[in-house]
N, C-alpha and C positions, 0 to 999 in steps of 0.2 A: 654456521648450523643448520640441519636439515628443514628444506622448505616444508611447512606444511603441508597436513593432504586438503583435501579440498573440503570433506566435516568439519578439521580441524577448523580453516579457517572458521565457516560460517560458523559456525563452534563460538571461538572468540573473539571474533564480531555479536556474535548476542550477548555472549557474557560486559562489551565493551557496552552496546545497546543501553541493557540492563543496568549496568554501573551508572551512565550519564540521569539516568530515569532518575535514579534512587536518590542521587544527590543535585537534583532540583538545577542541572547541566540543561535542561530542553523543555517545552513544556508541555504536557501530560499524552495530548492529539502526537503533536509531532515526536515523542518520543512514541508508543504506541506503533503510529504509521512507519517507522526504525525496524522495531521489532520485526512486523508485517513482511516488511519489502528484504529481509534479512530470510525470513522462512522463504517467500516467493522465489529468492533466488538463488537457495537450496535444493539443486533434485531428490525427491522426493518424500518431501516437506512441504505439500498444497495442504493437506489436510489443515495443518499447523496453523497454514500461512492464513487461510480461509476463517478459517477461527481467529486468527484473533486482528483480519480487517473485521471479521463480525464483531465485536470487542471493543475495540473504538466504536459504531456507530451506532450497537447499544448505549454503551455509558457518552459518548457524545453526540449522539441521533442530530440535536440541532447545529452539526458543524458538517459544512459540505464535505470537508477530506478525507474523513472517515468513505463519503460511499462514490466519491471521482480515486479515489488508490482503490478504492474493492471492485470498480467498473477496472481499470484499469487493469488488474491482477485476472478477469472474470478475461478482458480480449489476449488477454498473452495463451491462457490455459485453454485459448480458443471457445468458448461461452459466452458469441458476442449479443444471445440476449436477453441472458444477465446485465452484460454491459450498461444493456440499452437501460434496465429501469434502473442501476445502482446514478448512472451518466444524469440520468430526466431529474432523477430525485438532489443530486449535485449542486445543480442547475438553478431547485428550485430553494435554496435554500446560498447560492451565492451571493454576499455581498457584492454591488454594482462594482466598485472599483477594480472587483477581483473576476470580474465574466469573461473580459478578454482572455486569461491567466488560466481558467477552467477549458473555454471553448479550442483553444489551442491545444492545452494538457489530453482533451479530447476524441480531436481532430487526428494528431499523433496519434496515439495509440489504436483511434480506427486503420488508419494509412502502416501499421505497423506490422498489424494485424492479417489486413488484405495481403502481408505478403508473407506474413507465415503458411 
């Protein structure tokens, strides 16, 4: 069979994510973040990605994961100042046992952003 073009692959990925969320196979935050991640990797869909990350933050404002993911996304698209605000909020909300992981993710995002 013919390989799907890039838009087809991302579209198919998005459908899988939506089905997993509908079937309750992932928690709501993880599912929403996965959907946002598909958009952020899909060329020309950064507005949808930003809206999806914002939706996670608005729906689950007490969960650090939305802020962390949106911060990484902002670093990827060249908005380091906006990313810093998201990272600060993630650090304020993260439970103690996850603090090291969050700091590592932030450090990696900053290092990759510096390379671009």
